[in-house]
PADRENLO-576040 format. One record per residue (C-alpha): residue in three letters; x, y, z; residue number from 1. Coordinates in steps of 0.25 Angstrom, whole numbers, plus 5000, padded with zeros to 4 digits. Layout:
residues N
<rec><residu>ALA</residu><east>X</east><north>Y</north><up>Z</up><num>NUM</num></rec>
...
END
This chain:
residues 275
<rec><residu>UNK</residu><east>5194</east><north>5521</north><up>5778</up><num>1</num></rec>
<rec><residu>UNK</residu><east>5201</east><north>5520</north><up>5793</up><num>2</num></rec>
<rec><residu>UNK</residu><east>5204</east><north>5531</north><up>5802</up><num>3</num></rec>
<rec><residu>UNK</residu><east>5213</east><north>5541</north><up>5806</up><num>4</num></rec>
<rec><residu>UNK</residu><east>5225</east><north>5541</north><up>5795</up><num>5</num></rec>
<rec><residu>UNK</residu><east>5218</east><north>5531</north><up>5787</up><num>6</num></rec>
<rec><residu>UNK</residu><east>5205</east><north>5539</north><up>5786</up><num>7</num></rec>
<rec><residu>UNK</residu><east>5200</east><north>5539</north><up>5772</up><num>8</num></rec>
<rec><residu>UNK</residu><east>5212</east><north>5531</north><up>5767</up><num>9</num></rec>
<rec><residu>UNK</residu><east>5208</east><north>5521</north><up>5754</up><num>10</num></rec>
<rec><residu>UNK</residu><east>5215</east><north>5508</north><up>5754</up><num>11</num></rec>
<rec><residu>UNK</residu><east>5216</east><north>5501</north><up>5741</up><num>12</num></rec>
<rec><residu>UNK</residu><east>5222</east><north>5487</north><up>5741</up><num>13</num></rec>
<rec><residu>UNK</residu><east>5227</east><north>5482</north><up>5728</up><num>14</num></rec>
<rec><residu>UNK</residu><east>5223</east><north>5469</north><up>5721</up><num>15</num></rec>
<rec><residu>UNK</residu><east>5231</east><north>5457</north><up>5720</up><num>16</num></rec>
<rec><residu>UNK</residu><east>5226</east><north>5454</north><up>5708</up><num>17</num></rec>
<rec><residu>UNK</residu><east>5235</east><north>5457</north><up>5696</up><num>18</num></rec>
<rec><residu>UNK</residu><east>5223</east><north>5459</north><up>5686</up><num>19</num></rec>
<rec><residu>UNK</residu><east>5220</east><north>5471</north><up>5693</up><num>20</num></rec>
<rec><residu>UNK</residu><east>5233</east><north>5478</north><up>5689</up><num>21</num></rec>
<rec><residu>UNK</residu><east>5232</east><north>5491</north><up>5684</up><num>22</num></rec>
<rec><residu>UNK</residu><east>5226</east><north>5505</north><up>5685</up><num>23</num></rec>
<rec><residu>UNK</residu><east>5212</east><north>5508</north><up>5691</up><num>24</num></rec>
<rec><residu>UNK</residu><east>5205</east><north>5519</north><up>5697</up><num>25</num></rec>
<rec><residu>UNK</residu><east>5197</east><north>5520</north><up>5710</up><num>26</num></rec>
<rec><residu>UNK</residu><east>5188</east><north>5532</north><up>5713</up><num>27</num></rec>
<rec><residu>UNK</residu><east>5187</east><north>5536</north><up>5728</up><num>28</num></rec>
<rec><residu>UNK</residu><east>5174</east><north>5542</north><up>5734</up><num>29</num></rec>
<rec><residu>UNK</residu><east>5175</east><north>5551</north><up>5746</up><num>30</num></rec>
<rec><residu>UNK</residu><east>5164</east><north>5559</north><up>5755</up><num>31</num></rec>
<rec><residu>UNK</residu><east>5163</east><north>5569</north><up>5764</up><num>32</num></rec>
<rec><residu>UNK</residu><east>5148</east><north>5566</north><up>5768</up><num>33</num></rec>
<rec><residu>UNK</residu><east>5143</east><north>5576</north><up>5757</up><num>34</num></rec>
<rec><residu>UNK</residu><east>5151</east><north>5574</north><up>5745</up><num>35</num></rec>
<rec><residu>UNK</residu><east>5158</east><north>5563</north><up>5738</up><num>36</num></rec>
<rec><residu>UNK</residu><east>5169</east><north>5566</north><up>5729</up><num>37</num></rec>
<rec><residu>UNK</residu><east>5177</east><north>5554</north><up>5721</up><num>38</num></rec>
<rec><residu>UNK</residu><east>5191</east><north>5554</north><up>5714</up><num>39</num></rec>
<rec><residu>UNK</residu><east>5197</east><north>5542</north><up>5706</up><num>40</num></rec>
<rec><residu>UNK</residu><east>5211</east><north>5536</north><up>5709</up><num>41</num></rec>
<rec><residu>UNK</residu><east>5219</east><north>5527</north><up>5701</up><num>42</num></rec>
<rec><residu>UNK</residu><east>5228</east><north>5516</north><up>5705</up><num>43</num></rec>
<rec><residu>UNK</residu><east>5237</east><north>5506</north><up>5698</up><num>44</num></rec>
<rec><residu>UNK</residu><east>5239</east><north>5491</north><up>5703</up><num>45</num></rec>
<rec><residu>UNK</residu><east>5253</east><north>5485</north><up>5699</up><num>46</num></rec>
<rec><residu>UNK</residu><east>5259</east><north>5471</north><up>5703</up><num>47</num></rec>
<rec><residu>UNK</residu><east>5273</east><north>5469</north><up>5705</up><num>48</num></rec>
<rec><residu>UNK</residu><east>5281</east><north>5456</north><up>5705</up><num>49</num></rec>
<rec><residu>UNK</residu><east>5288</east><north>5452</north><up>5717</up><num>50</num></rec>
<rec><residu>UNK</residu><east>5304</east><north>5450</north><up>5715</up><num>51</num></rec>
<rec><residu>UNK</residu><east>5302</east><north>5453</north><up>5700</up><num>52</num></rec>
<rec><residu>UNK</residu><east>5319</east><north>5452</north><up>5698</up><num>53</num></rec>
<rec><residu>UNK</residu><east>5317</east><north>5437</north><up>5699</up><num>54</num></rec>
<rec><residu>UNK</residu><east>5305</east><north>5437</north><up>5688</up><num>55</num></rec>
<rec><residu>UNK</residu><east>5308</east><north>5433</north><up>5675</up><num>56</num></rec>
<rec><residu>UNK</residu><east>5298</east><north>5438</north><up>5663</up><num>57</num></rec>
<rec><residu>UNK</residu><east>5295</east><north>5427</north><up>5651</up><num>58</num></rec>
<rec><residu>UNK</residu><east>5290</east><north>5434</north><up>5640</up><num>59</num></rec>
<rec><residu>UNK</residu><east>5284</east><north>5430</north><up>5626</up><num>60</num></rec>
<rec><residu>UNK</residu><east>5285</east><north>5439</north><up>5617</up><num>61</num></rec>
<rec><residu>UNK</residu><east>5278</east><north>5438</north><up>5603</up><num>62</num></rec>
<rec><residu>UNK</residu><east>5281</east><north>5448</north><up>5591</up><num>63</num></rec>
<rec><residu>UNK</residu><east>5275</east><north>5451</north><up>5577</up><num>64</num></rec>
<rec><residu>UNK</residu><east>5272</east><north>5438</north><up>5569</up><num>65</num></rec>
<rec><residu>UNK</residu><east>5269</east><north>5429</north><up>5581</up><num>66</num></rec>
<rec><residu>UNK</residu><east>5285</east><north>5432</north><up>5584</up><num>67</num></rec>
<rec><residu>UNK</residu><east>5289</east><north>5426</north><up>5573</up><num>68</num></rec>
<rec><residu>UNK</residu><east>5303</east><north>5431</north><up>5569</up><num>69</num></rec>
<rec><residu>UNK</residu><east>5306</east><north>5424</north><up>5556</up><num>70</num></rec>
<rec><residu>UNK</residu><east>5296</east><north>5434</north><up>5547</up><num>71</num></rec>
<rec><residu>UNK</residu><east>5303</east><north>5445</north><up>5541</up><num>72</num></rec>
<rec><residu>UNK</residu><east>5299</east><north>5458</north><up>5533</up><num>73</num></rec>
<rec><residu>UNK</residu><east>5305</east><north>5468</north><up>5525</up><num>74</num></rec>
<rec><residu>UNK</residu><east>5303</east><north>5481</north><up>5532</up><num>75</num></rec>
<rec><residu>UNK</residu><east>5310</east><north>5490</north><up>5520</up><num>76</num></rec>
<rec><residu>UNK</residu><east>5304</east><north>5497</north><up>5512</up><num>77</num></rec>
<rec><residu>UNK</residu><east>5306</east><north>5486</north><up>5500</up><num>78</num></rec>
<rec><residu>UNK</residu><east>5299</east><north>5475</north><up>5507</up><num>79</num></rec>
<rec><residu>UNK</residu><east>5305</east><north>5463</north><up>5502</up><num>80</num></rec>
<rec><residu>UNK</residu><east>5300</east><north>5450</north><up>5508</up><num>81</num></rec>
<rec><residu>UNK</residu><east>5309</east><north>5443</north><up>5517</up><num>82</num></rec>
<rec><residu>UNK</residu><east>5307</east><north>5429</north><up>5518</up><num>83</num></rec>
<rec><residu>UNK</residu><east>5314</east><north>5421</north><up>5530</up><num>84</num></rec>
<rec><residu>UNK</residu><east>5318</east><north>5407</north><up>5527</up><num>85</num></rec>
<rec><residu>UNK</residu><east>5321</east><north>5397</north><up>5538</up><num>86</num></rec>
<rec><residu>UNK</residu><east>5319</east><north>5398</north><up>5551</up><num>87</num></rec>
<rec><residu>UNK</residu><east>5325</east><north>5413</north><up>5551</up><num>88</num></rec>
<rec><residu>UNK</residu><east>5322</east><north>5420</north><up>5563</up><num>89</num></rec>
<rec><residu>UNK</residu><east>5325</east><north>5434</north><up>5568</up><num>90</num></rec>
<rec><residu>UNK</residu><east>5334</east><north>5436</north><up>5581</up><num>91</num></rec>
<rec><residu>UNK</residu><east>5336</east><north>5449</north><up>5589</up><num>92</num></rec>
<rec><residu>UNK</residu><east>5351</east><north>5445</north><up>5589</up><num>93</num></rec>
<rec><residu>UNK</residu><east>5359</east><north>5456</north><up>5582</up><num>94</num></rec>
<rec><residu>UNK</residu><east>5374</east><north>5460</north><up>5580</up><num>95</num></rec>
<rec><residu>UNK</residu><east>5370</east><north>5473</north><up>5586</up><num>96</num></rec>
<rec><residu>UNK</residu><east>5372</east><north>5475</north><up>5601</up><num>97</num></rec>
<rec><residu>UNK</residu><east>5358</east><north>5477</north><up>5603</up><num>98</num></rec>
<rec><residu>UNK</residu><east>5345</east><north>5477</north><up>5593</up><num>99</num></rec>
<rec><residu>UNK</residu><east>5345</east><north>5471</north><up>5580</up><num>100</num></rec>
<rec><residu>UNK</residu><east>5341</east><north>5458</north><up>5575</up><num>101</num></rec>
<rec><residu>UNK</residu><east>5346</east><north>5446</north><up>5565</up><num>102</num></rec>
<rec><residu>UNK</residu><east>5340</east><north>5434</north><up>5558</up><num>103</num></rec>
<rec><residu>UNK</residu><east>5346</east><north>5420</north><up>5561</up><num>104</num></rec>
<rec><residu>UNK</residu><east>5350</east><north>5410</north><up>5552</up><num>105</num></rec>
<rec><residu>UNK</residu><east>5350</east><north>5395</north><up>5556</up><num>106</num></rec>
<rec><residu>UNK</residu><east>5359</east><north>5393</north><up>5544</up><num>107</num></rec>
<rec><residu>UNK</residu><east>5348</east><north>5384</north><up>5538</up><num>108</num></rec>
<rec><residu>UNK</residu><east>5339</east><north>5388</north><up>5527</up><num>109</num></rec>
<rec><residu>UNK</residu><east>5338</east><north>5403</north><up>5535</up><num>110</num></rec>
<rec><residu>UNK</residu><east>5337</east><north>5415</north><up>5526</up><num>111</num></rec>
<rec><residu>UNK</residu><east>5330</east><north>5428</north><up>5524</up><num>112</num></rec>
<rec><residu>UNK</residu><east>5326</east><north>5431</north><up>5510</up><num>113</num></rec>
<rec><residu>UNK</residu><east>5322</east><north>5443</north><up>5503</up><num>114</num></rec>
<rec><residu>UNK</residu><east>5313</east><north>5442</north><up>5491</up><num>115</num></rec>
<rec><residu>UNK</residu><east>5317</east><north>5447</north><up>5476</up><num>116</num></rec>
<rec><residu>UNK</residu><east>5331</east><north>5451</north><up>5478</up><num>117</num></rec>
<rec><residu>UNK</residu><east>5331</east><north>5462</north><up>5466</up><num>118</num></rec>
<rec><residu>UNK</residu><east>5332</east><north>5472</north><up>5476</up><num>119</num></rec>
<rec><residu>UNK</residu><east>5346</east><north>5468</north><up>5481</up><num>120</num></rec>
<rec><residu>UNK</residu><east>5351</east><north>5472</north><up>5466</up><num>121</num></rec>
<rec><residu>UNK</residu><east>5366</east><north>5479</north><up>5467</up><num>122</num></rec>
<rec><residu>UNK</residu><east>5370</east><north>5480</north><up>5452</up><num>123</num></rec>
<rec><residu>UNK</residu><east>5383</east><north>5488</north><up>5453</up><num>124</num></rec>
<rec><residu>UNK</residu><east>5380</east><north>5496</north><up>5466</up><num>125</num></rec>
<rec><residu>UNK</residu><east>5386</east><north>5497</north><up>5480</up><num>126</num></rec>
<rec><residu>UNK</residu><east>5379</east><north>5488</north><up>5492</up><num>127</num></rec>
<rec><residu>UNK</residu><east>5382</east><north>5483</north><up>5505</up><num>128</num></rec>
<rec><residu>UNK</residu><east>5376</east><north>5471</north><up>5512</up><num>129</num></rec>
<rec><residu>UNK</residu><east>5380</east><north>5469</north><up>5527</up><num>130</num></rec>
<rec><residu>UNK</residu><east>5374</east><north>5462</north><up>5538</up><num>131</num></rec>
<rec><residu>UNK</residu><east>5378</east><north>5456</north><up>5551</up><num>132</num></rec>
<rec><residu>UNK</residu><east>5379</east><north>5440</north><up>5553</up><num>133</num></rec>
<rec><residu>UNK</residu><east>5380</east><north>5432</north><up>5567</up><num>134</num></rec>
<rec><residu>UNK</residu><east>5386</east><north>5418</north><up>5560</up><num>135</num></rec>
<rec><residu>UNK</residu><east>5384</east><north>5406</north><up>5568</up><num>136</num></rec>
<rec><residu>UNK</residu><east>5389</east><north>5396</north><up>5558</up><num>137</num></rec>
<rec><residu>UNK</residu><east>5405</east><north>5391</north><up>5561</up><num>138</num></rec>
<rec><residu>UNK</residu><east>5403</east><north>5381</north><up>5549</up><num>139</num></rec>
<rec><residu>UNK</residu><east>5398</east><north>5381</north><up>5535</up><num>140</num></rec>
<rec><residu>UNK</residu><east>5397</east><north>5387</north><up>5521</up><num>141</num></rec>
<rec><residu>UNK</residu><east>5391</east><north>5399</north><up>5515</up><num>142</num></rec>
<rec><residu>UNK</residu><east>5382</east><north>5408</north><up>5523</up><num>143</num></rec>
<rec><residu>UNK</residu><east>5375</east><north>5417</north><up>5516</up><num>144</num></rec>
<rec><residu>UNK</residu><east>5372</east><north>5432</north><up>5524</up><num>145</num></rec>
<rec><residu>UNK</residu><east>5364</east><north>5440</north><up>5513</up><num>146</num></rec>
<rec><residu>UNK</residu><east>5362</east><north>5442</north><up>5499</up><num>147</num></rec>
<rec><residu>UNK</residu><east>5355</east><north>5438</north><up>5485</up><num>148</num></rec>
<rec><residu>UNK</residu><east>5361</east><north>5424</north><up>5479</up><num>149</num></rec>
<rec><residu>UNK</residu><east>5358</east><north>5408</north><up>5481</up><num>150</num></rec>
<rec><residu>UNK</residu><east>5366</east><north>5397</north><up>5481</up><num>151</num></rec>
<rec><residu>UNK</residu><east>5368</east><north>5397</north><up>5466</up><num>152</num></rec>
<rec><residu>UNK</residu><east>5376</east><north>5411</north><up>5466</up><num>153</num></rec>
<rec><residu>UNK</residu><east>5368</east><north>5417</north><up>5453</up><num>154</num></rec>
<rec><residu>UNK</residu><east>5375</east><north>5429</north><up>5447</up><num>155</num></rec>
<rec><residu>UNK</residu><east>5367</east><north>5438</north><up>5450</up><num>156</num></rec>
<rec><residu>UNK</residu><east>5366</east><north>5435</north><up>5466</up><num>157</num></rec>
<rec><residu>UNK</residu><east>5373</east><north>5443</north><up>5477</up><num>158</num></rec>
<rec><residu>UNK</residu><east>5377</east><north>5439</north><up>5491</up><num>159</num></rec>
<rec><residu>UNK</residu><east>5384</east><north>5441</north><up>5504</up><num>160</num></rec>
<rec><residu>UNK</residu><east>5388</east><north>5427</north><up>5509</up><num>161</num></rec>
<rec><residu>UNK</residu><east>5396</east><north>5423</north><up>5519</up><num>162</num></rec>
<rec><residu>UNK</residu><east>5403</east><north>5409</north><up>5520</up><num>163</num></rec>
<rec><residu>UNK</residu><east>5407</east><north>5402</north><up>5535</up><num>164</num></rec>
<rec><residu>UNK</residu><east>5416</east><north>5391</north><up>5533</up><num>165</num></rec>
<rec><residu>UNK</residu><east>5420</east><north>5380</north><up>5541</up><num>166</num></rec>
<rec><residu>UNK</residu><east>5434</east><north>5389</north><up>5545</up><num>167</num></rec>
<rec><residu>UNK</residu><east>5425</east><north>5400</north><up>5550</up><num>168</num></rec>
<rec><residu>UNK</residu><east>5429</east><north>5411</north><up>5539</up><num>169</num></rec>
<rec><residu>UNK</residu><east>5419</east><north>5419</north><up>5532</up><num>170</num></rec>
<rec><residu>UNK</residu><east>5419</east><north>5422</north><up>5517</up><num>171</num></rec>
<rec><residu>UNK</residu><east>5409</east><north>5431</north><up>5511</up><num>172</num></rec>
<rec><residu>UNK</residu><east>5405</east><north>5443</north><up>5504</up><num>173</num></rec>
<rec><residu>UNK</residu><east>5398</east><north>5447</north><up>5492</up><num>174</num></rec>
<rec><residu>UNK</residu><east>5394</east><north>5437</north><up>5481</up><num>175</num></rec>
<rec><residu>UNK</residu><east>5388</east><north>5438</north><up>5466</up><num>176</num></rec>
<rec><residu>UNK</residu><east>5384</east><north>5425</north><up>5461</up><num>177</num></rec>
<rec><residu>UNK</residu><east>5398</east><north>5416</north><up>5466</up><num>178</num></rec>
<rec><residu>UNK</residu><east>5408</east><north>5428</north><up>5464</up><num>179</num></rec>
<rec><residu>UNK</residu><east>5412</east><north>5433</north><up>5477</up><num>180</num></rec>
<rec><residu>UNK</residu><east>5416</east><north>5449</north><up>5478</up><num>181</num></rec>
<rec><residu>UNK</residu><east>5422</east><north>5450</north><up>5493</up><num>182</num></rec>
<rec><residu>UNK</residu><east>5426</east><north>5439</north><up>5502</up><num>183</num></rec>
<rec><residu>UNK</residu><east>5431</east><north>5437</north><up>5516</up><num>184</num></rec>
<rec><residu>UNK</residu><east>5437</east><north>5426</north><up>5524</up><num>185</num></rec>
<rec><residu>UNK</residu><east>5437</east><north>5426</north><up>5538</up><num>186</num></rec>
<rec><residu>UNK</residu><east>5432</east><north>5422</north><up>5552</up><num>187</num></rec>
<rec><residu>UNK</residu><east>5417</east><north>5424</north><up>5553</up><num>188</num></rec>
<rec><residu>UNK</residu><east>5414</east><north>5423</north><up>5568</up><num>189</num></rec>
<rec><residu>UNK</residu><east>5401</east><north>5415</north><up>5572</up><num>190</num></rec>
<rec><residu>UNK</residu><east>5391</east><north>5421</north><up>5583</up><num>191</num></rec>
<rec><residu>UNK</residu><east>5395</east><north>5436</north><up>5581</up><num>192</num></rec>
<rec><residu>UNK</residu><east>5389</east><north>5446</north><up>5572</up><num>193</num></rec>
<rec><residu>UNK</residu><east>5398</east><north>5450</north><up>5560</up><num>194</num></rec>
<rec><residu>UNK</residu><east>5394</east><north>5462</north><up>5551</up><num>195</num></rec>
<rec><residu>UNK</residu><east>5396</east><north>5459</north><up>5536</up><num>196</num></rec>
<rec><residu>UNK</residu><east>5395</east><north>5467</north><up>5525</up><num>197</num></rec>
<rec><residu>UNK</residu><east>5398</east><north>5468</north><up>5509</up><num>198</num></rec>
<rec><residu>UNK</residu><east>5398</east><north>5481</north><up>5501</up><num>199</num></rec>
<rec><residu>UNK</residu><east>5400</east><north>5485</north><up>5487</up><num>200</num></rec>
<rec><residu>UNK</residu><east>5406</east><north>5498</north><up>5483</up><num>201</num></rec>
<rec><residu>UNK</residu><east>5409</east><north>5502</north><up>5468</up><num>202</num></rec>
<rec><residu>UNK</residu><east>5415</east><north>5488</north><up>5465</up><num>203</num></rec>
<rec><residu>UNK</residu><east>5420</east><north>5484</north><up>5477</up><num>204</num></rec>
<rec><residu>UNK</residu><east>5414</east><north>5474</north><up>5486</up><num>205</num></rec>
<rec><residu>UNK</residu><east>5417</east><north>5474</north><up>5502</up><num>206</num></rec>
<rec><residu>UNK</residu><east>5415</east><north>5463</north><up>5512</up><num>207</num></rec>
<rec><residu>UNK</residu><east>5414</east><north>5467</north><up>5526</up><num>208</num></rec>
<rec><residu>UNK</residu><east>5416</east><north>5458</north><up>5539</up><num>209</num></rec>
<rec><residu>UNK</residu><east>5413</east><north>5466</north><up>5551</up><num>210</num></rec>
<rec><residu>UNK</residu><east>5415</east><north>5480</north><up>5544</up><num>211</num></rec>
<rec><residu>UNK</residu><east>5430</east><north>5474</north><up>5541</up><num>212</num></rec>
<rec><residu>UNK</residu><east>5431</east><north>5474</north><up>5524</up><num>213</num></rec>
<rec><residu>UNK</residu><east>5436</east><north>5459</north><up>5523</up><num>214</num></rec>
<rec><residu>UNK</residu><east>5437</east><north>5460</north><up>5507</up><num>215</num></rec>
<rec><residu>UNK</residu><east>5431</east><north>5467</north><up>5493</up><num>216</num></rec>
<rec><residu>UNK</residu><east>5431</east><north>5463</north><up>5481</up><num>217</num></rec>
<rec><residu>UNK</residu><east>5427</east><north>5470</north><up>5467</up><num>218</num></rec>
<rec><residu>UNK</residu><east>5412</east><north>5470</north><up>5463</up><num>219</num></rec>
<rec><residu>UNK</residu><east>5411</east><north>5467</north><up>5448</up><num>220</num></rec>
<rec><residu>UNK</residu><east>5396</east><north>5461</north><up>5446</up><num>221</num></rec>
<rec><residu>UNK</residu><east>5382</east><north>5469</north><up>5444</up><num>222</num></rec>
<rec><residu>UNK</residu><east>5372</east><north>5463</north><up>5454</up><num>223</num></rec>
<rec><residu>UNK</residu><east>5359</east><north>5462</north><up>5447</up><num>224</num></rec>
<rec><residu>UNK</residu><east>5345</east><north>5459</north><up>5451</up><num>225</num></rec>
<rec><residu>UNK</residu><east>5343</east><north>5446</north><up>5457</up><num>226</num></rec>
<rec><residu>UNK</residu><east>5328</east><north>5441</north><up>5462</up><num>227</num></rec>
<rec><residu>UNK</residu><east>5336</east><north>5432</north><up>5470</up><num>228</num></rec>
<rec><residu>UNK</residu><east>5330</east><north>5434</north><up>5486</up><num>229</num></rec>
<rec><residu>UNK</residu><east>5341</east><north>5440</north><up>5495</up><num>230</num></rec>
<rec><residu>UNK</residu><east>5343</east><north>5432</north><up>5507</up><num>231</num></rec>
<rec><residu>UNK</residu><east>5349</east><north>5433</north><up>5520</up><num>232</num></rec>
<rec><residu>UNK</residu><east>5355</east><north>5421</north><up>5528</up><num>233</num></rec>
<rec><residu>UNK</residu><east>5355</east><north>5412</north><up>5516</up><num>234</num></rec>
<rec><residu>UNK</residu><east>5356</east><north>5412</north><up>5500</up><num>235</num></rec>
<rec><residu>UNK</residu><east>5342</east><north>5415</north><up>5492</up><num>236</num></rec>
<rec><residu>UNK</residu><east>5341</east><north>5400</north><up>5490</up><num>237</num></rec>
<rec><residu>UNK</residu><east>5344</east><north>5397</north><up>5505</up><num>238</num></rec>
<rec><residu>UNK</residu><east>5359</east><north>5393</north><up>5505</up><num>239</num></rec>
<rec><residu>UNK</residu><east>5370</east><north>5397</north><up>5512</up><num>240</num></rec>
<rec><residu>UNK</residu><east>5363</east><north>5399</north><up>5524</up><num>241</num></rec>
<rec><residu>UNK</residu><east>5368</east><north>5408</north><up>5535</up><num>242</num></rec>
<rec><residu>UNK</residu><east>5369</east><north>5404</north><up>5550</up><num>243</num></rec>
<rec><residu>UNK</residu><east>5367</east><north>5415</north><up>5561</up><num>244</num></rec>
<rec><residu>UNK</residu><east>5362</east><north>5429</north><up>5562</up><num>245</num></rec>
<rec><residu>UNK</residu><east>5362</east><north>5441</north><up>5551</up><num>246</num></rec>
<rec><residu>UNK</residu><east>5358</east><north>5453</north><up>5555</up><num>247</num></rec>
<rec><residu>UNK</residu><east>5354</east><north>5467</north><up>5549</up><num>248</num></rec>
<rec><residu>UNK</residu><east>5357</east><north>5464</north><up>5533</up><num>249</num></rec>
<rec><residu>UNK</residu><east>5359</east><north>5477</north><up>5525</up><num>250</num></rec>
<rec><residu>UNK</residu><east>5360</east><north>5479</north><up>5510</up><num>251</num></rec>
<rec><residu>UNK</residu><east>5363</east><north>5492</north><up>5505</up><num>252</num></rec>
<rec><residu>UNK</residu><east>5364</east><north>5493</north><up>5489</up><num>253</num></rec>
<rec><residu>UNK</residu><east>5371</east><north>5507</north><up>5484</up><num>254</num></rec>
<rec><residu>UNK</residu><east>5380</east><north>5508</north><up>5495</up><num>255</num></rec>
<rec><residu>UNK</residu><east>5392</east><north>5502</north><up>5499</up><num>256</num></rec>
<rec><residu>UNK</residu><east>5391</east><north>5505</north><up>5515</up><num>257</num></rec>
<rec><residu>UNK</residu><east>5403</east><north>5498</north><up>5519</up><num>258</num></rec>
<rec><residu>UNK</residu><east>5417</east><north>5500</north><up>5510</up><num>259</num></rec>
<rec><residu>UNK</residu><east>5427</east><north>5499</north><up>5519</up><num>260</num></rec>
<rec><residu>UNK</residu><east>5428</east><north>5492</north><up>5534</up><num>261</num></rec>
<rec><residu>UNK</residu><east>5418</east><north>5498</north><up>5545</up><num>262</num></rec>
<rec><residu>UNK</residu><east>5412</east><north>5495</north><up>5558</up><num>263</num></rec>
<rec><residu>UNK</residu><east>5400</east><north>5485</north><up>5556</up><num>264</num></rec>
<rec><residu>UNK</residu><east>5387</east><north>5493</north><up>5561</up><num>265</num></rec>
<rec><residu>UNK</residu><east>5382</east><north>5491</north><up>5575</up><num>266</num></rec>
<rec><residu>UNK</residu><east>5367</east><north>5494</north><up>5574</up><num>267</num></rec>
<rec><residu>UNK</residu><east>5357</east><north>5487</north><up>5565</up><num>268</num></rec>
<rec><residu>UNK</residu><east>5359</east><north>5492</north><up>5551</up><num>269</num></rec>
<rec><residu>UNK</residu><east>5350</east><north>5502</north><up>5545</up><num>270</num></rec>
<rec><residu>UNK</residu><east>5343</east><north>5507</north><up>5532</up><num>271</num></rec>
<rec><residu>UNK</residu><east>5355</east><north>5516</north><up>5527</up><num>272</num></rec>
<rec><residu>UNK</residu><east>5355</east><north>5521</north><up>5511</up><num>273</num></rec>
<rec><residu>UNK</residu><east>5354</east><north>5510</north><up>5501</up><num>274</num></rec>
<rec><residu>UNK</residu><east>5350</east><north>5499</north><up>5511</up><num>275</num></rec>
END
């Protein structure tokens, strides 16, 4: 087309129809009057948004299971069934600066329940229970964190419990039936993550809050098999509801991971020996 400097210049005007966006190929044919040559050329049509820094993007994300976040699965080799009671949900809020998840309990019938609890049988062996809690209750009575027991306090049950009293103090520890083996009285903050752990080494049970040993006791009990469910956030019969968030519950059978004060972990808990 054209003459002079514009001789043999091909002009392509892009479409303004966004449906045409993408890659396409044009084939050019040229002739000297005797011979004809062809050559393909690939072009890409893109569209940009003017003043995109002033543009807001509203995105709907739909995950697996229709984005329902109250259906849980035990991914371990033991493959226990986990039942969600109440309207417990998973959240992305965790005790770690980035990454991790927690479970939210509204204090009214919310708890996680793991089937037949005979796997938790401890006998006379060492163990460690630990987790992160984010308490939002300012008043109320006993709040159950983790364990195997109900409000009747069977003799062969075992549990780690937390009592938040009206004066904002914490009484917690390891219990077998109604027998306490370690307790602590101190202020438990609201709306902040607190690491709690209870361990047994030999005959000594220790209770830790944010890595500090706050009490110890002598263990004189053989924990027997129990078919009671193991629960998180309430007792096995749905009592002693916890209010707030719980993250990274880890049970270690055979090892007392902490036997003195320590620095709480700063990353999600992992599967170490005897977990």
